[in-house]
C-alpha positions as CSV (number, residue, x, y, z in Angstrom):
1,M,81.3,92.7,97.0
2,R,83.8,94.8,95.1
3,T,87.5,94.3,95.4
4,I,90.6,96.4,94.9
5,K,94.2,95.3,94.6
6,T,97.5,96.4,96.1
7,S,100.4,97.3,93.9
8,S,101.7,93.7,94.5
9,G,98.3,92.2,93.4
10,A,96.8,91.3,96.8
11,E,93.0,91.6,96.7
12,I,91.1,93.6,99.3
13,T,87.3,93.2,99.6
14,L,85.6,96.5,100.2
15,D,83.1,95.5,102.8
16,G,83.7,98.3,105.2
17,D,86.3,96.4,107.3
18,L,89.1,98.9,107.8
19,L,91.1,96.4,109.9
20,A,91.2,94.1,106.9
21,V,92.7,97.0,104.8
22,L,95.2,97.7,107.5
23,E,96.2,94.1,107.8
24,T,96.7,93.8,104.1
25,L,98.8,97.0,104.1
26,F,100.9,95.5,106.9
27,H,101.5,92.2,105.1
28,E,102.1,93.7,101.6
29,V,104.2,96.7,102.6
30,T,105.8,96.1,106.0
31,A,106.1,92.3,106.3
32,R,106.9,91.7,102.6
33,R,109.8,94.1,102.9
34,E,110.9,92.6,106.3
35,L,110.2,95.9,108.1
36,E,112.4,97.8,105.6
37,R,109.8,100.3,104.4
38,S,109.5,104.1,104.6
39,F,106.7,106.6,105.2
40,E,106.8,107.2,101.4
41,D,106.4,103.5,100.6
42,M,103.3,103.2,102.8
43,N,101.9,106.6,101.7
44,R,102.2,105.5,98.0
45,E,100.4,102.2,98.7
46,I,97.6,103.9,100.6
47,A,97.2,106.5,97.7
48,F,97.1,103.6,95.2
49,L,94.3,101.9,97.2
50,I,92.3,105.2,97.6
51,E,92.5,105.9,93.9
52,Q,90.6,102.6,93.2
53,M,87.8,103.5,95.6
54,T,84.6,105.4,94.7
55,D,83.8,108.6,96.5
56,E,81.2,106.7,98.6
57,E,83.8,104.0,99.6
58,R,86.3,106.7,100.5
59,R,83.7,108.4,102.8
60,A,82.8,105.1,104.5
61,Y,86.5,104.2,105.1
62,L,87.3,107.7,106.3
63,A,84.4,107.6,108.8
64,E,85.6,104.2,110.1
65,S,89.2,105.5,110.3
66,L,88.1,108.6,112.3
67,F,86.0,106.4,114.6
68,L,88.9,104.0,115.3
69,N,91.3,106.8,115.8
70,Q,89.0,108.6,118.2
71,V,88.7,105.4,120.3
72,K,92.5,105.0,120.3
73,Y,93.0,108.6,121.3
74,E,90.5,108.2,124.2
75,N,92.1,105.0,125.3
76,D,95.6,106.6,125.2
77,K,94.3,109.6,127.3
78,L,92.7,107.3,129.8
79,E,95.8,105.2,130.1
80,A,97.9,108.3,130.7
81,Y,95.5,109.4,133.4
82,M,95.5,106.0,135.1
83,R,99.4,106.0,135.1
84,K,99.3,109.5,136.7
85,L,96.8,108.2,139.4
86,E,99.1,105.2,140.1
87,K,102.2,107.5,140.4
88,D,100.4,109.9,142.7
89,R,99.5,107.1,145.2
């Protein structure tokens, strides 16, 4: 499997596991800076990772990201609906 590196040198295996990328971003950008990071810091790191990927890898990770975001969106909508039902009781 191919790997890429964060700007701090942490390796990420590109095996289609989006959550592994997110976890590495959390550790290398957020935790390493003790929660003192900005939108720009995270955006720069994400851009740094994307630039190391091939077009095929980018497409695969975009598809995985869209899928996970759609599931999160659906769950949030369902949760809001359930809260409304509870409130209307």
